[in-house]
N, C-alpha and C positions, 0 to 999 in steps of 0.2 A: 538100289535106286538112289541116285542123288537128289537130294531134298532141295525144295523149290527154294527162293529169295525169301527170308524172314519179312514178314508184313511190317511197314514201319509205322509207329505209335505216335498218335497226335500227342502233342505236349504243349506246356503253356507257350514255351519261346515261339514253334510254329504260329500259334493263335495269334501271339502278339504282334508277329512282324505281317502276318494278315491283315490284322486289324488297322496298323500304318499304314500299311500297301492302300487298302481299300479308303480310309480316311485323306491320304494325300492325295489319290488320285493316281499313282503312278510310283516305278520303282525306283526310280533316280530321286526324287523327292522323299521317299521315305528312307531310302539308304543316307542321304543326308539328315534327316532327321535322329536317325539312328545312331549316324557314325559310323557306320560299317561300308562294304563295299556292295555296291549293287548284284555283285554274284551271290554275297551272302545272303541279301534280302530273297533274291531269286530261288535260291534252293530250300529256303527256309518254307516257304510258300508253297513250292511242288513237292515238299516233306506232305506238307498238311492235304494237299490236293491227295495225293497216292494215299494216305490214309483213311481218308474220309473216302476214297473213291470216285471223286466228282472234280469236274473244273469251276474253279469260285472266280475265276478272274478272265478276261475276255481283252484282247487288245481294241483299243477305242481312239482314235487319232494319234495325238504324243503319248497318250496315257493307259490308263485301262479302266474296264467297267465292268461291275459284279454281274455275275450267270445269277439265274435264278436260284441256286442253290447256294451262289456267295453272298445272298442276300438274307437268305436265310443263317448262314453261318454267321455273318456280321453282327446280326440281331442276337445270336447267343452268345456269340463273344462280348459284345456291350455287357450281357449280365453277368458273365464270368468273372471279368474286370472290376464291374462295383463291388460285388460280392467278395473279390479279392482282396479289396481296399478295406473291407469290413472287417475282414480277419486282423490287419495290420494296425487299424484303430482300437479294436476291441482289446488287442495283447496290450497295447501301448495304454490304455487306459485303467487295464486291469493294473500292471508293472507300476503304474505311476499312481493310481489314486485319482487321476483327473477324470471328473465327469463327462461325458459326450454330451452333446446338447440338440435337442431336437424341438424346433421353435414351431410350430403347427396352427392354422389358422381351420377356423370350423365356420361354415357360412349357416346363417340363421337358417334353420328350419330340417337342416341336416338330422338324421338318426344319432343320437350323443350314444345309443347302445351299440350302434353298428361300428360308430367311430372308435369307441372304444375297442372293440374286436380288431379292428384295424390295424391300429396302434398297438395293440402287446406284443408281435415279435422285435418292435424295436425296444420296448421294454424288458426282455430276455435277455439284452448285451448287458454288460456289469458297467457300473456308476452312471446309468443314464440321468439326464435333467430333462426332464420333459415339458415345455413349457405351451399352453392351449390358449389361442385367443379366439373369442367369437365374435361375427358381426358381419355386415353386409357384405354380399360376393364383390361389390366394388371394388370397397374399400380392402378388402382382403385381398385381392389383387394387385391393388396399387402399392400397398406393403410387399408382396410378393415381390413385384418389379425393383423393388426398391433393395431387396436382400434383408426385409427386417422378419421374414417367415423363410421355411425352409420349403414347406408344403402346404398347400390348401385342400382341404377336404370338401366338396361341394355336390349340392344334389344336382348339379348341371354344367356344363362346360364354361371355361371362362370365355366372356364376351370378347367377339373379335376385336383386334386391336394390333396391327402388325409390328406397330411401334414399340409394343412391351415385349415381344419376343418371349412368350410363354407357350407351353404345350399342356392340353389338356388327353386326360386316359381315363375311359371309363373302367373302373376297375373294380365296380361291383351292380351285378344285376340279379336280384335275387328277388326269389318271391315272397309275398306277405302273408303273414301270420296274424290272425284275430285272436286276442287273449284279453282275458279279464277275469275278475274273483271269481272265485270257486263257486259262490252260490248263483251267480247270475249264469254262468256256464251251467251249471248243472240243471237249471229251470228251464234255459233253452234246449235241453239236451232233445227234447221231446220234438221240436220244430227241425225240419231240414235246414242245413247251412248250404247258400246264404241267407235264406229266407227268413232264418232266425234274427238277424240283423234289424230287422223292421222292429222287433219286440222289444228290441234291448237299448239304454240310454248308450249313445256311442262317445267316445273322446277319441278326438280329430288333430293332425295339425292344423296350425294355422296358415294362412295365405300363404306365408313366407316360403313354406317348404314347395319343392314341384311335386312331391307324393301327394300331397293333398289335392291337386286338381286330378292326379290321376285316379284317386279315390273317389272323388266327386263324378267322374265320367264313368268307373268303375259302377258305380250305383246307380247312376242314370241308364245306364245299359240293361240293367235288370229290374229297372222299374220298382226299386228298392226305396221306399219314404221312411226316412228314419228320423230319430230325435238325436239332434247334437247337443250333449249335455253340457259339454266341456271344450275348449280349445288352446292346444300349447304349443309352445314353440320350442320346448325341451321335452324330448323323448322320452329320457328318465323321470323328469317330476310327473309326466303322464303317466308312465309306469307306476308312480307311488300312489297316485291319485286312484288309479284303476284299482290297485291292492286294498283301497279302502273303500270298496264298493261303489264309486261313482260310475263305474261303467266298463266296456270293453272298447278295446282300440288296436288300430295296424301298427304291426312291427316287423319289420325286415326279418328275414330268416337269420341274417348274418348277425344281427344284433338279438334275436332270442335267445340266445346263450345263456347273455347275462340277467334274463329272467328270472333266473335259479335264485338271485342274490335277494329278490323282493319275494317274500313270502305270500302264499295264498293266490297266487296268480294261475289259472290253467288255460289251456288252448283250446279254443271254441273252434275253428276251422282254418283251411288254407285258402289262399287264392292263387293259385298258380299263374293265371292269367293278369293278376296285377302285380307288378314288379315296382321295387323300390332301386334306384340308381344312384351310387355315389361316383363322381369323378375325380382323380387326382390331378392337381394343376401344380403346375413346376415350374421354374427359371431354368435356365441352364446349370446355374449353380448348383441348384437343388438336386438335379439331375446325377451329380458326383456325391454327395452326401451320403456316406455309407448306412445311415438309421434309414434314410428314407428309401433306398436301395431295398432294405432289407423289408420295409412297410411294403412297398409295390411288389416283390417278388413274392411273399407269402400271399399277396393279395391274388396274383394270376395263378397262385397253384390251386 
């Protein structure tokens, strides 16, 4: 029996041609940008559609528009090319000894423990120079628009301002753990969580942190009257005071892994219906930064 045609496999070139057509909105403009014939572009895109088994583009006026499958393919293509850029930069940095630089803004009130967990993938690249600035969200957003920062991590989206051309992406929505010194956690073990919080001194974020409003609302819904023994803008500092016996505190599950660095802390309970959010705020240039791409890709996984 005669064998059927061999399946066409997707390759990087097929994806690149499709990406350019989608960005330019037509085959002719894509061909001009790529410096090849329109027929070449059309053949490459058709090969990709055959490999994937779905139509990605449809005629629209004098150009083309994405199908639903095409929109998904374009989103994945963006990720592929961002990761591809990181490979070249990592190899170049390793070969030349030149440090790759990532400048990050951390808004007041964001969990520094969670921020550390988010930035770890970038630190895995060779010869990375990480610079972190902390401040009010409005000031950080302004610095981002002026390209003084590559990325801002905040507990809320960027304030709406069409002139700044920034994008916000919620990359973390994690349940909150309540953690405290072993002595207090053992003492509270006889009571049911979360009712046991009413019998313990609490350490909470200041009002700068969006998490604080959610914690207050969460406690109010459960009619829990608690004693606040301390308020902190820095979650890492809060963990240090907690380890010294001052009280129990809420921490995003994302940052809870770093608590092992602080001895003497144990988990009291978990609030699955109380979440801590972190938003990545970027400019167009930030979207092209290979280390930013690594941070975002790891967070989405």
